[in-house]
N, C-alpha and C positions, 0 to 999 in steps of 0.2 A: 269221106264225110268228115266234117270238123264240128266238135262240140265246144268250140272256144267261146261260143255266145252263151253257153249254160253254164250254172255253177258247178263246181267240182262235186262228184257223187253221181247219182243216177244209178245205173247198172255197173258195179264195182267188182273187179278181179283183184284178189290178193296175190301177190307174186313173192313167195318166200314165207315160211311159216315159223320163224325163230320167235323170240320173246317180244321183239318190238312190233310184230303184227297185231298183238292182242289189242293195243291202243286203239288202232285204226278198225279193227272189226268191231270192238265195242262202240266206238264213237259212230260208225256207220250205221249199225243196226238200230241205235237210239234216235236216229232221223228219219222221219217217214218219208222223205224224198229221195232216200239213197238205200240201196240193199246190196249185200254181197251175193254175187250170182255164180263165182267160181274161184277156185283155188288153183294156182300153178306151184307145184311142190313135188321135187323128186323122192322125199320120204314119205312113204304111204302112212307110217304111224303118227309123224307130226301133223300132217294133213288131217288124218282122222280125229286127232285131238282138238282141231280147229272147227271141224264139222260138229263135234260134241259140244263145244262152246257155243256154236251157233244155236243149236238146240236149246242149251241152257238160257240163252238169251231171248229165246221165244222166235227165233227166225228158222227158216227151213235150212236143211243140209243143202250142199251144192256139189256140183261135179268137181272132180278133181282131175287135173291136167298134169302130165309130166312136161318137162322144159320143151321137149321137142314138139309138143302138141300146143304150143303157146299161141301160133298165129290161128290154128283151128279154133281154139278156145275164144279169141277175139271176135271171129266171125259167127260161130255156132251160139255163144251166149250174148251176142249183140252187146259187147261190152263198151261202155261209154268212157269209163275211167279205170287206169290200173294204178294200184299202190304197190311200189316196188320196195320190198323190206328183206331182200335176199342178201347173201354174201356181197360185200361192197364192190369187189373185182368183177361181178357179173351184172351189175346194173344196166351196163350198156347194151347187153344182149336183149334186153327186153325194152329199154327206153327206145332205141333206134326203130325196131319194126312197129312199135306201138305209134310212134310219131308219123311213120310213113303210112299208117293205116289210118290216120287221123283220130286216134284215140288220145284222151287226155291223160297225162302221165303226172303223176304225184311221186317223188322218190325220196327215200330216207337220204339223209346226209351220211357221207360226203356223196356228190353227184355221181363220182366214180374214183379210180385209184391212180390212174397214170396218165401221162400228156397223151399218147395216141387215142386212148378211149376218150378223153375229153374233146379232142379234136373232131373225133367221129360224131359225137353227140352234136357239137356245135354246128358242124357242117350239115347234119340232118335237120336242125332247126332252120338254117338259112335255105336249105334246099325245099323244105315242105312248107315254111312259113307257120309251122307250129310251135308252141311253146311248151315248156315243163315247169312245176312247180317244185322247188326244193324245200323241204320241211325243217327249216332253221327256227326251231321251235324256241331257242333262246332270245330271239328277238321278241317274242310274247311274253317273257318274263317281266313284270311290272317293275322290279328294281332296275332291269336293264332299260326298260321305257324310261324311267326317270332319268337315269344317266344320258339317253339319247336326246330326251327334251332339255336337259339343262345345257348340254353342249350346244345343241341346235339354237336354242335362246342366246347364246353368246355370253353366258355368264363367266366363263373365263377368257373370253376374248378368242383369238386365233390360236388353234391347238398346234404346239410346237414339237412336243414330244410325249411318249406314252411308256410307261413300264408296266408291263403285265406278267404276274406270277401265278401259276396253277398248280395246284397241289393235289395228286391223286393218292389216296391212302394205300395201306398195304392190304386192303380188301378189294375195293373197286380198281386201283390201280393195277393189282397182281392179277386181277380177272382177265385182262388183256393178254396175259401171258400163258393162261389155261387154255384158250379156245383158238379158234381159226385165225384170230388177230395177229397171233404171233409171229406169222410168215408175211412178209411185205406183198408177196405175190397175191396174197388175199385181201389185206387191208391197206397196203401203202404205208404201213406203220403209224404210229401215233401222230406224227405231224400231219398225215392226210386224215386220218379218222377224226381227229379233233378239229380239223380245219372248219369242220361243219358247226363248231360251238365258237371256238376262241377266235379264228381269224375271220369268220364272217361278222362276228360282233364288232371287232375293230373296224372293218371296212365300213360296217352300217353306222357305226357311233361316228366315224370320222368324215364319212361321205367321201371315201377316197379309195383309190385304187394302189394295190401294191406295185412298185417299180424293181425293186431289187431285194435280194435276201442273201445274207450271209449267215452260216452257223455252224455250230458244233453238236454232234449228238454221239451218244455211245450207250452200251449195255452195261450198266456201272453195278447193278444191284441184283436183277434176275439172272438166269441162266446158269449152267453147270459150274463154270469156273468161279464165278462170283459167290455162288451159294456156298461152295467149299471155302473160299477165302474168308467169308463172313460169318461162317458157322452155321447157316441155316439149311444146308443141303440135306435131302433126304433122298434114299435110293429107291425110287419107284417111278413107273411111266405115267400112270394116272392113279386117282385116290381110291376110286371105287374097287373093292375087295383087296385092298393092299393094306397089310398090318403096319408097314412103315408109315403110312399117311395119317395113321390114328392119332399121333402126338404131333402131327405137323400143323402149326399155326396157319399156314398158308394153303392147306388142302380145302378143296371142296367137297362137300357131301350131298351129293345128289339125291340120295334117299331121304335127306331130312327135309325136303321141300316138295309138295306136290306138284307144283308147276314144273319145276326143274326135273323131276322124276318123269313126268309125262312128255314132255317134249324133247328131253336129251336121253335120259338113261333107258327109258322104254323104247326110244327109236333107233338104239345103236345098232340093233341087229339089221336094220335096213341098210346103213350105209358106213357103219363102223367109225363113225365121228365120236369122239371122246371129248366131252365138255368139261372135264376135270383133270386135265394134264397138269404135271408137275411143272411148277414155275422156275424150278431150277434144274430143268432138264437141258441136255445139250441141244444145239442146232436151232436155238431161238433167234429169228432173224430181224427184230425190231429193237429200237432203242428205248431206254427207260429214262433217260436224263438229256434233255435237249435245251441248248441255249440259242437264240437267234438274234440278230439285228435286221430290222425291216425298214426300209424307205418307200414312203408314199407319194403319189403325184402332188400332193398339197405342199410336199416340204417336210411334213412331220415324219418323225422317226419313231420306232418302237424297239424296246429291249424285251425280250421274252423269255421265259424260263418254265419249263414243264418238267414237273418231278413225278415218278409214278410209284414211289415208295415211301411216302411221307407218313408220319403218324397221325396226321389229321387232314381232313379234306376241305378244300375251299379255295378261294382266290382272292387276289388284290390286283387292282388296276389303278393306276395313278395317271392323271392327265395334266400336263404342264401347259399353261397358256398364256397369252401375253397379258391378261388381266387377273391371273391367279391360277388355282389348282383344284382340280376335283379328285377325290379319293373314295374308291369303292372297296369294301372288304365284305366277303361273304364266307361265313364259317358254316358249312355244310354238315360236319361232323367234327366235335372237337377233340375227340380220341377215340381209339378202339381198344377193346379189352378182349382177352382170350376166350371169354364165354360169349363173346358176340358171335352170332352166325357168319360165316365167311361170305355168304350171299344168300338172299332169299327171293322168291320169285316176285314179291313186292318191290324189292330194291332194284331188279333189273332195270336199267335204262332210266333211273330215276323216277320210277312208277310209285315209290314210297319214300318216305323219308329216311335218311341214313341214322343209325344209333347216335345217341348223344349230340343232338343237333345244336347248333349254336345261332348266332344273330348276323344281322346284316347292318352296315351302316354306310352312307354316302355323306361324305364331308366336303363343303364348298368352302375353299379358303382364298377369299379374294385378297389381293395386294392391299396392304394398309389397313385390314380390317380383321375382327375377330373371326374364326372359323365358325361357320354355320352347319349343323347337322341337319340334313334335309330329312323330313317326315317320310317314312317308308312303312310298308307292310310286308314282312318276311314270311313267304310261304314255303313250306317243306314239303318234299315230294313233287311228282310230276314236273321235273325241272323248273321249280320255283314258280307253279301255276302256268308255266308257258304252254304245256302241252294241251291243257283243256282250252285255254284261249285260242291256240293254234286250230284246234278242231272246229271251234265255233266260228272262226272267221273263214277257214277253207270250205267246209262243210255245211255252214249255216248254223244257226242256235238250235238248242234244244227246243222242243214245243213248249210253249209257254215263256220262253227266255227272249231277251233281245241280243242280237249278236254282239259280242264283247270285242270291239274292234280296237280298244284302247287309244293310243294318241294318234293323231293325224299323221305323224311322221313314220308310222309303221306300214310297211308294204309288204306284200308277199314277195317271196323271193323266186326268180326264175333261173334260166339256165346261166344268164350271164354273171348273176350272184353266185351261183353255185360254182362257175369257173374261177371267179375272182378269188373266193375263199380257198378252193383248192389250190391255185397258184402259189399262195403262200407256202402250203405244205409241200407241194412239188419242188418248189424252188429250194426249200429247206433240204429235202432229200438229195437234190443234186449238190447243193454246197456240201452236205456232209461226205458225199462221195469224192468231190474233186478238191475241197479244201479252198474253194474260190467262191465269190459273190456269184449269184446266178441272177440274170435279169429277165424281167417279164417279156420283153420282146423276143428273147431266146425260145419262149415256149411256142411262138408262132400260132396262137389261138385266133381262129378267124372271128374276131369280134369287132 
């Protein structure tokens, strides 16, 4: 049975109950045409937390299924849509059978983490004729929409090159080195994990497809050896219960935040997963400093740099065109202080604003003219307002509201968009490994 002719929602099952699931659960419960009918999660404590959340939101509790009962759940609960928010490397284990069962799929970015899994998803789409939606929430950020509209209107002419610098600070950036993301087998590394923000944005902004990627990446700041070299190292495995962690500015206190305590500290007894690991531990398998050169099928090139240990957080993007230049700068957090919390439940995945927020500017500089600062409204938290708008588009507006579709240029992202964003990260990882440029055709994606 196919539900492709219906809006997303209806009878929804949540797959994975980490912190990101909260946004979807709240958004679904708020909409009268959708309801959460089941949860698929191996950790019983974390699943129970989400049933409690449903009760607090005025919704009924739902059955909990283990991963091995996923297909039974689809049938027994008459699931129409699944929302996949589990560990990135496991997305394909739910996407593929759901598509084969005719269930609509909404998956968190990145769509998956390696070439083989991406091929498997694309082959299933081709075989079944079903499609999936990838939640590229940064497309719905109004500042990013302004950039898209300005470029699409030809204000700087043909786009010839892009420079993109993204800075993650020593709280948000460090967090990828405390948790499951620190191993490429789980996350694909930051090139894959951040492909769902950065590389999709560029593909979308340029209306282009990546052709080749060359890059260099290394673990320069985090990890045991770097921690000792730079003087930041502390001798503990995880922060909870550690005396050594008490004066470590990089340590995460799970007990200090009710959300983190409930879904991670209280759930440890189920699976042994520690959310507060030492960022200067040995055997960290991902990079924290990455530089790329990317060529697109339009002929445009991009230079890109991601730093995960910056004192401030934000990004700069510069577009050079045949008629001028467009510059975007977003300062999400101007600085951090030692007294700032390392991470709170409200800051997880951009749900709330970071401390010491800054401003955003979009400057249009045409040839032979004075530069012009384009009017914008900066929103802090919820990925610049992108999360809220995305839910409105995908699941429909809240009662009494109109759907906030934004600009006509904005489109929901499907498996092809997911693969194209992922392709840059996968080619980057391959280039890191080989020291050579990697070409899109070598991925052999069935697109």
